[in-house]
KEFIKOL-59190 format. One record per residue (C-alpha): x, y, z. Coordinates in pm, 1 decimal. Layout:
<recs>
rec px: X | py: Y | pz: Z
...
</recs>
This chain:
<recs>
rec px: 11233.8 | py: 10470.9 | pz: 9675.3
rec px: 11494.3 | py: 10722.0 | pz: 9562.0
rec px: 11271.7 | py: 11025.2 | pz: 9613.0
rec px: 11213.2 | py: 10975.0 | pz: 9984.7
rec px: 11448.6 | py: 10981.5 | pz: 10276.9
rec px: 11549.4 | py: 10642.5 | pz: 10409.7
rec px: 11433.5 | py: 10547.0 | pz: 10759.6
rec px: 11697.4 | py: 10505.1 | pz: 11025.1
rec px: 11736.9 | py: 10172.4 | pz: 11195.3
rec px: 11873.1 | py: 10135.5 | pz: 11548.0
rec px: 12208.9 | py: 10307.2 | pz: 11551.8
rec px: 12167.1 | py: 10404.9 | pz: 11186.2
rec px: 12103.8 | py: 10715.5 | pz: 10977.6
rec px: 11794.2 | py: 10846.8 | pz: 10802.5
rec px: 11943.6 | py: 10933.3 | pz: 10463.1
rec px: 11848.7 | py: 11241.9 | pz: 10265.6
rec px: 11633.0 | py: 11218.8 | pz: 9954.2
rec px: 11575.8 | py: 11488.9 | pz: 9688.0
rec px: 11291.7 | py: 11655.0 | pz: 9879.6
rec px: 11500.9 | py: 11661.3 | pz: 10200.5
rec px: 11796.9 | py: 11820.9 | pz: 10022.1
rec px: 11585.4 | py: 12093.8 | pz: 9864.2
rec px: 11405.2 | py: 12163.5 | pz: 10190.2
rec px: 11731.9 | py: 12189.9 | pz: 10382.8
rec px: 11877.3 | py: 12422.8 | pz: 10121.1
rec px: 11564.9 | py: 12639.9 | pz: 10130.7
rec px: 11568.3 | py: 12654.1 | pz: 10511.3
rec px: 11930.7 | py: 12769.6 | pz: 10505.2
rec px: 11880.5 | py: 12996.9 | pz: 10203.6
rec px: 12164.6 | py: 12805.8 | pz: 10036.5
rec px: 12204.5 | py: 12838.0 | pz: 9663.2
rec px: 12470.1 | py: 12602.8 | pz: 9524.3
rec px: 12755.7 | py: 12805.5 | pz: 9378.4
rec px: 12989.5 | py: 12727.0 | pz: 9090.7
rec px: 13267.4 | py: 12910.7 | pz: 9275.5
rec px: 13266.7 | py: 12646.8 | pz: 9550.5
rec px: 13187.8 | py: 12367.2 | pz: 9305.1
rec px: 12872.7 | py: 12274.8 | pz: 9495.2
rec px: 12661.2 | py: 11994.0 | pz: 9351.1
rec px: 12471.8 | py: 11817.0 | pz: 9629.5
rec px: 12409.7 | py: 11440.9 | pz: 9607.2
rec px: 12044.5 | py: 11362.6 | pz: 9679.1
rec px: 12020.6 | py: 10991.3 | pz: 9597.6
rec px: 12041.8 | py: 10745.1 | pz: 9890.4
rec px: 12139.7 | py: 10457.4 | pz: 9661.5
rec px: 12441.7 | py: 10652.7 | pz: 9536.4
rec px: 12575.1 | py: 10734.2 | pz: 9882.3
rec px: 12524.5 | py: 10371.9 | pz: 9987.0
rec px: 12726.7 | py: 10266.7 | pz: 9681.3
rec px: 13004.1 | py: 10510.4 | pz: 9772.3
rec px: 13024.8 | py: 10378.5 | pz: 10127.8
rec px: 13028.5 | py: 10019.8 | pz: 10003.8
rec px: 13303.0 | py: 10097.1 | pz: 9749.8
rec px: 13511.0 | py: 10270.3 | pz: 10017.8
rec px: 13543.2 | py: 9936.0 | pz: 10200.4
rec px: 13584.4 | py: 10104.4 | pz: 10537.4
rec px: 13700.3 | py: 9923.5 | pz: 10849.0
rec px: 13511.0 | py: 9968.7 | pz: 11177.7
rec px: 13811.4 | py: 10148.8 | pz: 11331.1
rec px: 13858.6 | py: 10391.6 | pz: 11040.3
rec px: 13852.6 | py: 10766.3 | pz: 11095.5
rec px: 13696.8 | py: 10912.9 | pz: 10782.1
rec px: 13784.1 | py: 11253.6 | pz: 10643.7
rec px: 13502.8 | py: 11400.6 | pz: 10434.4
rec px: 13573.4 | py: 11715.8 | pz: 10235.7
rec px: 13280.3 | py: 11938.0 | pz: 10141.6
rec px: 13001.5 | py: 11748.0 | pz: 10320.0
rec px: 12748.0 | py: 12007.1 | pz: 10207.8
rec px: 12403.4 | py: 11925.6 | pz: 10342.9
rec px: 12513.0 | py: 11589.0 | pz: 10482.3
rec px: 12390.8 | py: 11327.2 | pz: 10232.3
rec px: 12717.6 | py: 11130.8 | pz: 10228.7
rec px: 12796.5 | py: 11210.6 | pz: 10592.8
rec px: 12482.8 | py: 11033.4 | pz: 10711.9
rec px: 12567.1 | py: 10725.5 | pz: 10505.0
rec px: 12927.4 | py: 10712.8 | pz: 10628.9
rec px: 12868.4 | py: 10745.9 | pz: 11003.0
rec px: 12749.9 | py: 10386.3 | pz: 11069.2
rec px: 13060.3 | py: 10243.3 | pz: 10897.8
rec px: 13342.6 | py: 10419.9 | pz: 11083.3
rec px: 13472.8 | py: 10499.6 | pz: 11429.8
rec px: 13472.9 | py: 10873.9 | pz: 11371.3
rec px: 13418.0 | py: 11121.2 | pz: 11089.5
rec px: 13590.0 | py: 11456.0 | pz: 11045.0
rec px: 13405.3 | py: 11681.5 | pz: 10800.6
rec px: 13596.4 | py: 11977.1 | pz: 10655.4
rec px: 13357.3 | py: 12239.6 | pz: 10519.3
rec px: 13453.0 | py: 12582.2 | pz: 10381.1
rec px: 13096.5 | py: 12720.4 | pz: 10389.8
rec px: 13020.9 | py: 12847.4 | pz: 10740.1
rec px: 12643.7 | py: 12810.5 | pz: 10708.4
rec px: 12675.3 | py: 12446.2 | pz: 10602.4
rec px: 12941.3 | py: 12376.1 | pz: 10866.4
rec px: 12712.0 | py: 12506.4 | pz: 11141.0
rec px: 12410.4 | py: 12311.7 | pz: 11017.2
rec px: 12571.3 | py: 11969.9 | pz: 10967.4
rec px: 12585.3 | py: 11867.7 | pz: 11337.4
rec px: 12217.5 | py: 11963.2 | pz: 11370.4
rec px: 12119.4 | py: 11748.8 | pz: 11071.2
rec px: 12316.8 | py: 11453.3 | pz: 11206.5
rec px: 12165.2 | py: 11493.6 | pz: 11554.1
rec px: 11818.0 | py: 11489.6 | pz: 11398.4
rec px: 11869.2 | py: 11202.0 | pz: 11155.0
rec px: 12133.6 | py: 10986.6 | pz: 11326.2
rec px: 12110.5 | py: 11068.6 | pz: 11698.0
rec px: 12288.3 | py: 10749.6 | pz: 11808.5
rec px: 12587.5 | py: 10837.2 | pz: 11587.3
rec px: 12612.5 | py: 11212.5 | pz: 11643.7
rec px: 12907.9 | py: 11179.4 | pz: 11879.3
rec px: 13116.9 | py: 11031.7 | pz: 11596.4
rec px: 13104.1 | py: 11357.3 | pz: 11397.3
rec px: 13347.7 | py: 11649.0 | pz: 11421.4
rec px: 13309.2 | py: 11945.7 | pz: 11186.2
rec px: 13603.6 | py: 12167.5 | pz: 11095.4
rec px: 13522.6 | py: 12497.3 | pz: 10926.4
rec px: 13822.8 | py: 12530.2 | pz: 10694.8
rec px: 13947.4 | py: 12527.4 | pz: 10337.5
rec px: 14056.0 | py: 12172.6 | pz: 10249.1
rec px: 14326.4 | py: 12318.7 | pz: 10024.9
rec px: 14494.1 | py: 12466.8 | pz: 10332.0
rec px: 14377.4 | py: 12257.0 | pz: 10625.5
rec px: 14656.6 | py: 12127.9 | pz: 10848.5
rec px: 14689.1 | py: 11819.4 | pz: 11063.3
rec px: 14684.0 | py: 12041.8 | pz: 11372.0
rec px: 14329.7 | py: 12159.1 | pz: 11287.6
rec px: 14185.3 | py: 11807.5 | pz: 11289.9
rec px: 14066.7 | py: 11644.7 | pz: 11613.4
rec px: 14155.2 | py: 11294.0 | pz: 11490.8
rec px: 14414.4 | py: 11151.2 | pz: 11251.3
rec px: 14211.1 | py: 11040.7 | pz: 10946.2
rec px: 14275.7 | py: 10699.4 | pz: 10794.0
rec px: 14036.0 | py: 10718.9 | pz: 10496.9
rec px: 13930.0 | py: 11003.0 | pz: 10266.7
rec px: 13576.6 | py: 10968.1 | pz: 10129.7
rec px: 13432.2 | py: 11270.9 | pz: 9954.7
rec px: 13234.3 | py: 11425.6 | pz: 9673.4
rec px: 13503.0 | py: 11676.5 | pz: 9577.3
rec px: 13447.4 | py: 12014.3 | pz: 9413.2
rec px: 13552.4 | py: 11955.6 | pz: 9053.7
rec px: 13763.9 | py: 12269.2 | pz: 9019.1
rec px: 14004.7 | py: 12173.5 | pz: 9299.7
rec px: 13977.4 | py: 11794.3 | pz: 9321.4
rec px: 14336.6 | py: 11702.1 | pz: 9234.0
rec px: 14506.7 | py: 11976.7 | pz: 9440.7
rec px: 14291.5 | py: 11882.7 | pz: 9740.9
rec px: 14381.7 | py: 11513.1 | pz: 9719.9
rec px: 14753.0 | py: 11587.5 | pz: 9677.0
rec px: 14752.5 | py: 11838.2 | pz: 9964.9
rec px: 14577.5 | py: 11595.1 | pz: 10199.5
rec px: 14811.2 | py: 11307.6 | pz: 10114.3
rec px: 15110.3 | py: 11533.5 | pz: 10180.8
rec px: 14970.2 | py: 11684.9 | pz: 10500.3
rec px: 14812.9 | py: 11373.0 | pz: 10651.1
rec px: 15046.9 | py: 11071.7 | pz: 10653.5
rec px: 14781.6 | py: 10879.6 | pz: 10846.3
rec px: 14559.7 | py: 10864.3 | pz: 10534.2
rec px: 14564.8 | py: 10501.4 | pz: 10422.2
rec px: 14291.4 | py: 10486.9 | pz: 10159.8
rec px: 14061.8 | py: 10712.6 | pz: 9964.4
rec px: 13749.5 | py: 10709.1 | pz: 9750.8
rec px: 13659.2 | py: 11036.5 | pz: 9583.8
rec px: 13392.4 | py: 11142.5 | pz: 9338.6
rec px: 13533.0 | py: 11374.8 | pz: 9073.2
rec px: 13470.3 | py: 11483.5 | pz: 8715.4
rec px: 13494.2 | py: 11181.3 | pz: 8484.8
rec px: 13788.9 | py: 11318.7 | pz: 8285.1
rec px: 13974.6 | py: 11397.2 | pz: 8608.1
rec px: 13912.3 | py: 11041.8 | pz: 8728.4
rec px: 14069.3 | py: 10912.6 | pz: 8407.4
rec px: 14376.2 | py: 11132.3 | pz: 8455.2
rec px: 14418.5 | py: 11041.1 | pz: 8821.5
rec px: 14415.0 | py: 10667.5 | pz: 8748.0
rec px: 14602.6 | py: 10671.6 | pz: 8414.1
rec px: 14929.3 | py: 10487.1 | pz: 8358.9
rec px: 15230.0 | py: 10571.4 | pz: 8138.0
rec px: 15150.1 | py: 10571.7 | pz: 7766.8
rec px: 14785.5 | py: 10668.8 | pz: 7808.7
rec px: 14665.5 | py: 10978.4 | pz: 7620.3
rec px: 14532.0 | py: 11125.4 | pz: 7946.1
rec px: 14840.3 | py: 11040.1 | pz: 8153.5
rec px: 14995.2 | py: 11356.6 | pz: 8291.5
rec px: 15091.4 | py: 11560.5 | pz: 8596.5
rec px: 14798.8 | py: 11445.4 | pz: 8819.0
rec px: 14870.4 | py: 11080.1 | pz: 8731.2
rec px: 15238.8 | py: 11100.9 | pz: 8824.2
rec px: 15198.1 | py: 11306.9 | pz: 9140.2
rec px: 14924.2 | py: 11081.4 | pz: 9275.3
rec px: 15140.3 | py: 10777.5 | pz: 9192.7
rec px: 15410.2 | py: 10920.7 | pz: 9421.7
rec px: 15175.9 | py: 10861.4 | pz: 9713.9
rec px: 14936.4 | py: 10587.6 | pz: 9614.8
rec px: 14804.7 | py: 10331.9 | pz: 9368.9
rec px: 14486.5 | py: 10464.3 | pz: 9207.2
rec px: 14209.1 | py: 10304.6 | pz: 9005.6
rec px: 13884.3 | py: 10419.3 | pz: 8851.7
rec px: 13588.9 | py: 10250.8 | pz: 9024.0
rec px: 13300.3 | py: 10349.5 | pz: 8797.6
rec px: 13072.7 | py: 10625.2 | pz: 8665.5
rec px: 12812.7 | py: 10824.1 | pz: 8859.4
rec px: 12495.8 | py: 10949.3 | pz: 8691.0
rec px: 12440.2 | py: 11323.8 | pz: 8659.4
rec px: 12083.6 | py: 11275.1 | pz: 8781.8
rec px: 12190.9 | py: 11205.3 | pz: 9142.2
rec px: 12305.5 | py: 11566.6 | pz: 9189.2
rec px: 12127.4 | py: 11891.6 | pz: 9259.5
rec px: 12178.3 | py: 12106.1 | pz: 9064.9
rec px: 12247.7 | py: 11864.4 | pz: 8777.7
rec px: 12608.0 | py: 11926.7 | pz: 8662.2
rec px: 12692.3 | py: 11965.0 | pz: 8294.2
rec px: 12975.5 | py: 11710.6 | pz: 8322.7
rec px: 12992.0 | py: 11339.8 | pz: 8397.9
rec px: 13127.8 | py: 11210.6 | pz: 8728.8
rec px: 13320.4 | py: 10903.7 | pz: 8837.7
rec px: 13465.5 | py: 10741.7 | pz: 9147.8
rec px: 13839.8 | py: 10699.5 | pz: 9198.9
rec px: 13987.5 | py: 10480.1 | pz: 9470.5
rec px: 14344.8 | py: 10494.1 | pz: 9593.5
rec px: 14558.0 | py: 10314.0 | pz: 9847.4
rec px: 14873.9 | py: 10463.7 | pz: 9989.4
rec px: 15190.4 | py: 10261.5 | pz: 9932.1
rec px: 15527.7 | py: 10269.0 | pz: 10101.9
rec px: 15747.4 | py: 10570.9 | pz: 10029.8
rec px: 15912.9 | py: 10504.7 | pz: 9694.2
rec px: 16224.5 | py: 10711.3 | pz: 9754.0
rec px: 16383.6 | py: 10964.2 | pz: 9985.0
rec px: 16425.0 | py: 11220.6 | pz: 9704.7
rec px: 16288.0 | py: 11567.1 | pz: 9775.8
rec px: 15920.9 | py: 11572.5 | pz: 9682.1
rec px: 15924.9 | py: 11936.7 | pz: 9572.4
rec px: 16220.9 | py: 11871.3 | pz: 9343.6
rec px: 16042.5 | py: 11568.2 | pz: 9199.8
rec px: 15717.4 | py: 11754.7 | pz: 9139.5
rec px: 15907.3 | py: 12043.6 | pz: 8978.3
rec px: 16059.2 | py: 11793.0 | pz: 8736.1
rec px: 15717.8 | py: 11642.3 | pz: 8658.3
rec px: 15570.1 | py: 11987.0 | pz: 8591.0
rec px: 15854.1 | py: 12064.5 | pz: 8351.2
rec px: 15825.7 | py: 11731.3 | pz: 8170.6
rec px: 15458.9 | py: 11788.0 | pz: 8086.4
rec px: 15463.3 | py: 12164.9 | pz: 8032.7
rec px: 15532.3 | py: 12115.3 | pz: 7662.1
rec px: 15400.7 | py: 11768.2 | pz: 7586.3
rec px: 15510.5 | py: 11765.0 | pz: 7222.3
rec px: 15875.2 | py: 11818.1 | pz: 7309.4
rec px: 16112.4 | py: 11534.5 | pz: 7382.4
rec px: 16247.7 | py: 11524.4 | pz: 7735.7
rec px: 16580.2 | py: 11669.2 | pz: 7617.3
rec px: 16400.6 | py: 11987.1 | pz: 7511.8
rec px: 16124.6 | py: 11990.1 | pz: 7772.1
rec px: 16373.0 | py: 11965.4 | pz: 8058.0
rec px: 16628.6 | py: 12213.3 | pz: 7923.3
rec px: 16498.9 | py: 12492.7 | pz: 8144.9
rec px: 16474.7 | py: 12263.3 | pz: 8445.5
rec px: 16830.4 | py: 12130.8 | pz: 8399.0
rec px: 16988.1 | py: 12458.5 | pz: 8282.7
rec px: 17046.1 | py: 12354.6 | pz: 7923.0
rec px: 16944.8 | py: 12088.7 | pz: 7672.9
rec px: 17292.0 | py: 11935.4 | pz: 7696.1
rec px: 17270.3 | py: 11906.6 | pz: 8074.7
rec px: 16919.5 | py: 11762.8 | pz: 8047.5
rec px: 17052.4 | py: 11497.7 | pz: 7809.4
rec px: 17340.5 | py: 11416.8 | pz: 8042.5
rec px: 17108.0 | py: 11372.3 | pz: 8341.2
rec px: 16859.7 | py: 11164.1 | pz: 8142.3
rec px: 17130.7 | py: 10930.7 | pz: 8016.3
rec px: 17270.8 | py: 10897.7 | pz: 8367.9
rec px: 16921.6 | py: 10799.0 | pz: 8482.4
rec px: 16885.8 | py: 10542.5 | pz: 8206.4
rec px: 16611.7 | py: 10740.7 | pz: 8031.5
rec px: 16601.4 | py: 10803.0 | pz: 7654.8
rec px: 16641.0 | py: 11180.9 | pz: 7595.2
rec px: 16423.3 | py: 11139.7 | pz: 7286.0
rec px: 16128.7 | py: 11005.5 | pz: 7485.0
rec px: 15836.1 | py: 11218.3 | pz: 7601.5
rec px: 15707.5 | py: 11264.9 | pz: 7952.9
rec px: 15396.0 | py: 11055.6 | pz: 7903.1
rec px: 15609.2 | py: 10744.4 | pz: 7854.6
rec px: 15771.4 | py: 10767.4 | pz: 8198.4
rec px: 15645.9 | py: 10616.8 | pz: 8521.5
rec px: 15698.3 | py: 10760.9 | pz: 8868.0
rec px: 16013.9 | py: 10552.5 | pz: 8922.6
rec px: 16165.9 | py: 10693.6 | pz: 8602.4
rec px: 16111.8 | py: 11046.4 | pz: 8731.0
rec px: 16266.1 | py: 10948.9 | pz: 9063.5
rec px: 16578.3 | py: 10822.3 | pz: 8886.6
rec px: 16608.5 | py: 11150.4 | pz: 8695.5
rec px: 16596.5 | py: 11353.6 | pz: 9017.5
rec px: 16853.6 | py: 11121.9 | pz: 9175.8
rec px: 17083.1 | py: 11161.0 | pz: 8874.0
rec px: 17053.1 | py: 11539.5 | pz: 8891.9
rec px: 17117.6 | py: 11561.2 | pz: 9265.0
rec px: 17479.6 | py: 11619.4 | pz: 9366.8
rec px: 17619.6 | py: 11351.9 | pz: 9595.2
</recs>
């Protein structure tokens, strides 16, 4: 039954149902806020699906961003060696270990809670080096959070995140797609991403006014030794004015339209093309062509 909490087996977790989530929120006087992008998952079947899709290994250290009341946390704990939960809300951060101790006592020692902003958290703040990111991310900061964590935590090997459906499309898009853009290219610098599937609005409280989807990614080997900041600056410039050809769009970045054309030709890229036609390796070649030897 979706409406009731799931019983815990030996060494397992008693998952939260809708009534549990509302009761916990009432006990803590927590009112989900748009500012923090809080929409709590209250469906045990959904969190089970997320854990299954994450394909965790027994020795994985999971990083969960925005655990909220603990619905996903409780489902993740049996499938990993340790879980580091980063929570910006102090009330929720303080309560999470209590909820886990009550509902998954045999697994409570696997949990570490870090009260911090995931947009700024550093590797030094985490008690373990995470290998997998699994999270229901606040929609307003989903892409910046993922990019920050991939940059800050080289130990991250895989990820499965729940984001707004349109954001999921952009994160997993390839060159030539109408939704291909800055998030697509920057994520491709770190990892291969794919859309896993939709998530019903009805599994959240409060019910969001947008659709959600799951995106999975797997980190690949470093594609180049070019400076990442220089590369990302180029990508930002290429998509800032999508209707312009690269010769025009990159004129400010290169110093002039003529210099942009020279660099593009040196990189083997058509100056008359647009940014959405280029893959991450094309952008790398442009940076390499623009970098003095």
